[in-house]
C-alpha positions in Angstrom: 0.0 0.0 0.0 1.3 3.4 -1.0 0.6 6.8 0.7 1.0 10.2 -0.8 2.2 12.8 1.7 2.0 16.5 1.4 5.4 18.0 2.1 5.2 21.8 1.4 4.9 24.2 -1.4 7.9 24.5 -3.7 8.3 28.1 -2.7 8.7 27.1 0.9 12.0 25.3 0.2 15.1 27.3 -0.8 16.9 26.2 -3.9 19.5 23.6 -2.8 17.6 23.4 0.5 15.7 20.7 2.2 12.6 19.9 4.3 12.2 16.9 6.7 9.0 15.0 7.1 8.2 11.9 9.2 6.0 9.0 8.3 5.7 6.2 10.9 9.3 5.5 11.9 10.8 6.9 8.7 12.3 10.4 8.5 12.5 11.7 4.9 14.6 14.5 3.5 13.1 16.4 0.6 15.5 18.4 -1.5 14.8 21.2 -4.0 17.4 21.3 -6.8 18.5 24.2 -8.9 16.2 23.2 -11.8 13.2 23.3 -9.3 12.9 19.5 -9.4 12.4 17.8 -6.0 14.1 14.5 -4.8 13.5 12.6 -1.6 15.6 10.1 0.4 15.6 8.5 3.8 17.2 11.2 6.1 20.1 9.1 7.3 23.6 8.4 5.9 24.3 4.7 5.9 27.7 5.4 7.5 27.0 6.9 10.8 23.3 8.0 10.5 24.1 11.6 9.7 21.1 13.7 8.8 21.3 14.2 5.1 18.8 17.1 5.3 21.6 19.1 6.9 24.1 18.3 4.1 25.2 20.4 1.2 23.6 19.8 -2.2 25.8 19.8 -5.3 23.9 19.0 -8.5 21.9 15.8 -7.7 24.3 14.8 -4.9 24.1 15.5 -1.1 27.1 15.5 1.0 26.6 14.0 4.5 27.4 16.7 7.1 29.3 14.2 9.4 31.9 12.7 7.1 31.2 14.1 3.7 30.0 10.9 2.1 28.4 11.7 -1.2 24.9 10.3 -1.9 23.2 10.4 -5.3 19.7 11.7 -4.6 18.2 10.0 -7.7 19.5 6.4 -7.0 20.3 6.6 -3.3 23.8 5.2 -4.0 26.8 6.3 -2.1 29.6 7.4 -4.4 33.0 5.6 -4.4 35.3 5.1 -2.7 32.5 4.8 0.0 29.8 2.2 -0.3 26.2 2.0 0.7 22.7 3.0 -0.2 19.7 4.9 1.2 16.0 4.5 0.3 14.7 6.9 -2.3 11.0 8.1 -2.6 9.0 9.1 -5.6 8.1 12.8 -5.6 5.5 14.9 -7.4 5.0 18.6 -7.8 1.5 19.9 -8.7 2.7 22.7 -11.0 -0.6 24.6 -10.7 -0.5 24.9 -6.9 3.2 24.3 -6.3 2.4 21.5 -3.8 5.1 18.9 -3.3 4.1 15.3 -2.5 6.2 12.2 -1.6 4.9 8.6 -2.1 5.9 6.1 0.6 
């Protein structure tokens, strides 16, 4: 069963910024990229559980604020030489209202 969660309006999140939402026991980080697309991943680095929502966004990659692990926001894959993966979530933007939704 999937659930569509309202996150915020696109204008509520700065470019290269993020928003956190919680669903059951999962915390999700939602990122607004420079092209106004939105990507979402589980808000924890697989290395030491750093909050990715506090990391720096470069392109479609977020840098974990604890140890600078680089995570691809599209695939959830950690970039080499490090190894790991985080869960990604489907996102949708209603272009008329600007509302952002995440499917879990």
